[in-house]
MIKOL-322793 format. One record per residue: y, z negated, x of N, C-alpha, C, CB in turn. Coordinates in steps of 0.1 Angstrom, whole numbers, padded with zeros to 4 digits, always signed. Glycine has a CB too. Example, Ala and Ser with C-alpha at 12.3 -4.5 7.8 and 13.67 -1.06 7.14 Angstrom:
<rs>
-0057-0078+0132-0045-0078+0123-0033-0078+0132-0045-0090+0113;-0022-0071+0128-0011-0071+0137+0000-0079+0129-0006-0057+0141;
</rs>
This chain:
<rs>
+0123+0237-0179+0129+0224-0184+0141+0225-0180+0122+0212-0180;+0152+0223-0190+0169+0218-0191+0167+0204-0194+0181+0225-0204;+0173+0195-0185+0171+0179-0192+0184+0175-0204+0173+0166-0178;+0185+0170-0204+0200+0162-0224+0206+0159-0214+0197+0142-0239;+0204+0155-0201+0213+0151-0192+0217+0156-0178+0211+0140-0190;+0225+0161-0179+0224+0170-0160+0227+0152-0151+0244+0188-0154;+0234+0147-0155+0230+0140-0140+0220+0134-0134+0236+0133-0136;+0211+0136-0145+0198+0130-0139+0181+0141-0141+0198+0114-0149;+0175+0138-0130+0165+0145-0124+0151+0142-0134+0163+0141-0107;+0141+0154-0136+0132+0147-0138+0121+0148-0140+0134+0143-0144;+0113+0147-0135+0098+0144-0126+0085+0147-0137+0098+0123-0120;+0077+0156-0134+0066+0156-0142+0054+0148-0128+0062+0175-0149;+0046+0137-0131+0038+0133-0124+0025+0142-0117+0034+0123-0131;+0019+0137-0107+0013+0149-0102-0001+0139-0097+0023+0158-0089;-0016+0143-0105-0025+0143-0100-0026+0141-0085-0030+0152-0104;-0029+0136-0078-0038+0136-0065-0046+0132-0059-0035+0137-0059;-0052+0138-0046-0074+0129-0046-0062+0134-0031-0100+0142-0053;-0071+0119-0017-0071+0120-0004-0085+0128+0003-0069+0104+0001;-0075+0139+0013-0079+0141+0016-0082+0141+0032-0079+0145+0009;-0081+0130+0039-0089+0124+0049-0090+0112+0043-0084+0125+0062;-0089+0100+0058-0093+0091+0062-0078+0079+0057-0097+0095+0076;-0075+0070+0051-0063+0068+0045-0061+0056+0064-0063+0060+0023;-0069+0054+0072-0061+0042+0077-0066+0051+0097-0073+0020+0069;-0059+0045+0102-0049+0047+0116-0055+0035+0121-0031+0047+0114;-0062+0034+0138-0065+0022+0141-0060+0027+0158-0083+0018+0136;-0053+0008+0162-0048+0015+0174-0057+0005+0180-0031+0015+0179;-0062+0007+0193-0065-0005+0209-0053-0011+0212-0070+0003+0226;-0046-0021+0209-0034-0022+0222-0044-0027+0239-0019-0039+0217;-0040-0030+0245-0043-0030+0260-0054-0044+0257-0026-0032+0272;-0049-0057+0254-0053-0067+0250-0062-0070+0248-0051-0070+0244;-0068-0065+0239-0077-0062+0229-0079-0060+0213-0081-0068+0230;-0069-0066+0210-0052-0066+0197-0060-0049+0189-0026-0062+0211;-0067-0053+0178-0064-0038+0170-0056-0040+0161-0076-0030+0162;-0047-0026+0160-0034-0029+0148-0045-0017+0142-0012-0024+0152;-0041-0018+0127-0047-0006+0119-0039-0009+0104-0068-0006+0117;-0036+0011+0102-0020+0013+0096-0032+0021+0084-0003+0026+0107;-0027+0015+0068-0032+0021+0063-0019+0027+0049-0045+0012+0061;-0022+0043+0049-0013+0048+0042-0016+0053+0028-0009+0055+0049;-0008+0047+0015-0014+0051+0008-0002+0059-0007-0024+0040+0006;-0007+0067-0009+0005+0074-0021+0007+0066-0031+0001+0089-0028;+0011+0060-0039+0015+0054-0052+0018+0061-0064+0026+0048-0051;+0031+0074-0058+0031+0085-0070+0037+0091-0065+0035+0083-0083;+0033+0105-0070+0037+0120-0066+0044+0127-0085+0017+0132-0058;+0056+0130-0078+0060+0140-0090+0068+0147-0084+0067+0136-0104;+0070+0161-0093+0078+0176-0091+0086+0170-0099+0073+0193-0095;+0097+0176-0095+0112+0178-0106+0111+0189-0111+0128+0177-0100;+0114+0190-0130+0112+0201-0135+0121+0203-0141+0102+0202-0142;+0140+0203-0136+0153+0205-0141+0159+0208-0129+0160+0194-0148;+0156+0207-0112+0162+0206-0104+0150+0217-0089+0165+0189-0105;+0160+0223-0079+0151+0228-0069+0165+0228-0061+0141+0243-0071;+0157+0224-0047+0163+0221-0033+0173+0233-0032+0152+0221-0020;+0182+0236-0025+0196+0245-0024+0187+0258-0018+0210+0238-0011;+0171+0253-0011+0167+0268-0006+0160+0275-0018+0157+0269+0007;+0157+0272-0027+0150+0272-0043+0140+0268-0043+0148+0285-0050;+0134+0262-0030+0124+0257-0030+0120+0240-0041+0124+0257-0015;+0107+0238-0042+0104+0222-0056+0110+0214-0048+0084+0214-0061;+0117+0205-0058+0119+0187-0050+0112+0183-0057+0133+0177-0050;+0103+0174-0047+0092+0163-0046+0099+0149-0047+0084+0163-0033;+0096+0143-0053+0098+0124-0054+0084+0119-0048+0099+0116-0076;+0082+0114-0035+0074+0108-0034+0071+0089-0028+0069+0117-0028;+0059+0082-0035+0060+0070-0036+0055+0065-0029+0059+0066-0043;+0052+0057-0016+0038+0058-0006+0043+0040-0002+0037+0075+0011;+0030+0037+0004+0024+0023+0007+0020+0021+0022+0011+0022-0003;+0024+0009+0035+0025+0016+0043+0017-0001+0043+0038+0025+0049;+0007-0004+0051-0002-0013+0052-0005-0021+0065-0011-0006+0049;-0001-0026+0070-0004-0032+0086-0010-0043+0090+0006-0035+0094;-0024-0039+0095-0033-0052+0097-0033-0050+0110-0047-0054+0091;-0034-0070+0115-0030-0068+0129-0050-0079+0132-0008-0077+0135;-0054-0074+0137-0069-0077+0147-0066-0087+0159-0077-0061+0155;-0066-0096+0156-0070-0100+0174-0082-0102+0182-0067-0112+0178;-0082-0096+0192-0096-0096+0204-0099-0107+0201-0095-0095+0222;-0099-0120+0197-0108-0128+0191-0111-0131+0182-0108-0134+0192;-0106-0123+0171-0109-0122+0158-0107-0135+0153-0123-0117+0156;-0101-0143+0152-0099-0160+0150-0081-0155+0143-0101-0173+0170;-0080-0170+0131-0068-0173+0123-0067-0179+0114-0063-0166+0119;-0054-0188+0114-0057-0204+0111-0051-0202+0093-0043-0218+0125;-0048-0214+0088-0038-0211+0079-0044-0219+0074-0034-0200+0074;-0028-0226+0067-0031-0245+0059-0042-0246+0053-0020-0250+0044;-0045-0260+0054-0060-0267+0050-0058-0262+0032-0061-0289+0055;-0040-0265+0032-0038-0263+0008-0045-0249+0013-0015-0259-0005;-0045-0241+0016-0049-0226+0005-0065-0227+0011-0039-0206+0009;-0071-0240+0018-0082-0230+0017-0092-0239+0007-0089-0225+0034;-0085-0254+0008-0089-0264-0002-0088-0267-0019-0086-0273+0003;-0092-0263-0028-0088-0262-0042-0093-0276-0051-0093-0247-0047;-0088-0279-0056-0092-0298-0066-0101-0291-0075-0076-0309-0078;-0112-0294-0077-0117-0291-0094-0116-0302-0104-0131-0288-0096;-0111-0293-0110-0105-0301-0124-0112-0311-0129-0102-0293-0136;-0130-0305-0125-0136-0321-0134-0141-0332-0122-0153-0317-0146;-0144-0330-0117-0151-0341-0111-0135-0345-0100-0169-0335-0102;-0122-0341-0098-0115-0341-0089-0112-0343-0072-0111-0347-0093;-0128-0342-0073-0127-0332-0058-0118-0322-0050-0135-0325-0057;-0118-0323-0037-0118-0307-0034-0127-0302-0031-0111-0303-0026;-0127-0286-0038-0140-0276-0029-0130-0268-0020-0151-0263-0041;-0139-0260-0015-0136-0249-0009-0132-0237-0019-0148-0246-0002;-0123-0228-0018-0118-0221-0022-0125-0208-0025-0111-0222-0017;-0135-0204-0019-0147-0193-0016-0157-0199-0014-0148-0184-0006;-0166-0191-0016-0179-0192-0016-0184-0182-0002-0184-0188-0033;-0189-0192+0013-0194-0179+0020-0213-0180+0021-0186-0179+0039;
</rs>
């Protein structure tokens, strides 16, 4: 397929499925757990361009999320993030239900 603009590479989006677990976990010597999750956001194959060696050219967009879980599993946050104002009563209420 030839592009109308020779300075642009066109891609056809590809569907994909996960072939395994998307998370890798590491335990640090102090007991902290570090979890790294990788996800594929978008994948495409060029329709009007090949690599110099003749192979297909792909565009892959990924996301990496890192979660750190302390050994004591405790964390803090400002009270203003936990309490929200109830518009009807004017009282502060928890932002979630436990």
